[in-house]
C-alpha positions, 0 to 999 in steps of 0.5 A: 860724627862718631869720632867727635862724640862717641870716641871722647865719651868712651875714652873719658869713661874708661879713664874714669873707671880706671881712676876710681879704684886708684883714687878712692883708696888714696883719698880714704888714706888721706882721711878725706872723709865727708863730715855730715851735719849732726842736725841734718838728715839722720840717715846721712850720719852713716856716710861719715867717713866716705871720702870726698874730692872724688870730682877729681876722677871725672875732672881728670878724665874729661880734661885729658880727653878734651885736650886731644881735641883742642887743636881741631876744636878751639871752642873747647878752650873756654869751656875747658878753662872754666871747668878746670878753673872752678874745679881748682877752686873747689879742690882748694876748698876741699883740701883745706877742709879735709887735709888741713882740717880747716873746718870752713875751707876757703873763707867766703870772700876768698871763694867769691874773689877766686870765682870772680877772677876765673869768670873774668878771665873767661869773659875776657877770652870770649870777647877778645879771642873768639867770634862768640857773641854774648847775645843769647838765643831766645827760647821758643823764638827761633833765630832771635837773639837777646842783645844786652849791650854792655849789660851782657858782661855783668849778666855773664858774671851773675849767670856763671857764678849763679850756675856754679853755686846752683850745682854746688847746692844740688850736690847733697845726695849720692849721685844727684849732681852727677846724674842731673848734670850728665843729662844736661851734658847729653843735651848740650852735646846733641845741641852742639852737633845740631848747631855745629857749636864745636864743643861736642868733644868736651861735652862728650868727655864730661858725659863719659867721665860722669858715667864712669864716676856714677859707678862709684857715686850712686847710692850707697856712694863709695865716694863723694864729688866734693866741691872739686866736682860740683864747682867744676860741673857748674863751670862746665854747664855755664861755659858750654851755655855761653859758647853755644850762646844759650845762657837763657837755656840754663833756666830750662835745663838747669831747673833743678839747680835753680830750684835748689838755690832758690830753696836756700835763699827763701829758707834763709830770708824767711828764717831771718824775717820770722826770727827762726821759722822755716818754710822747708823742713831743711834746705837745699830742697832735696833734704826737705823731700828726704825729711818728708819720707822720700828715699835718697834714690827716689829724690835722685830719680825724680830730679833726673827725670825732671831734668830729662823732661826739661832738656826735651822741652829745651830742644823744642825751644830751639 
């Protein structure tokens, strides 16, 4: 077991730690500074100039490590594809924003279209080239599966794209998306070992890559993950959940992602309905807590603890 799990964690961690000091100065030279919104949390203005696109650090670490295991662990392939596919979409978005100075990066329709294409290839591969079923384990009802028939495919698109964008919204504070997703990746690694899901080398590689990345990303961050990192992590979480037949468990372990997305949807809808009134001081919700006086590190710690508790509940739900 140590070979399937501990080794990939260590390899990926080492690659991540080595890449950090190489990639950070390079991104700084490219002037890949994250621009902070002036109307946002005032304490964030000092972050202007911190390089972004740092997700490339753990993405390279996890992908390189997982490739060693692809031959013996074919289940890794769809997860690897979804992680890398969404990572590339995020990279294009970041590159346009930061290097080519196109303030909005990929246009919303371009981003959405690319996400549909990547998700479609993933779905096609799962259905035609693997034994993985689209029926889902039901939490708290062991050995029972929800089989949605033909509806399973549209649900897959909603689940994957929703998860990816949930992780993207969560990425707004130093170390937040990385810490929360690290805990989720540990959960999936434990489950994969237990149910012999065969994706533990990939999830272990993500755990190691994120541990290395967090050394540079915890408050005060030397680098941000950017969309390169957050979309890749969203792809990883969704892909892993589907390969383990556990998409319903994303609602438990990814509670923070869900709350972040809902806070944005509620804020925007309420703002439009009331012509300018707000429910939260600022959305996504992590900024609301900051404006209520919480420090960044406190928000990250609380959200991480909530995720850890939800992962323990999800283990019970298996």
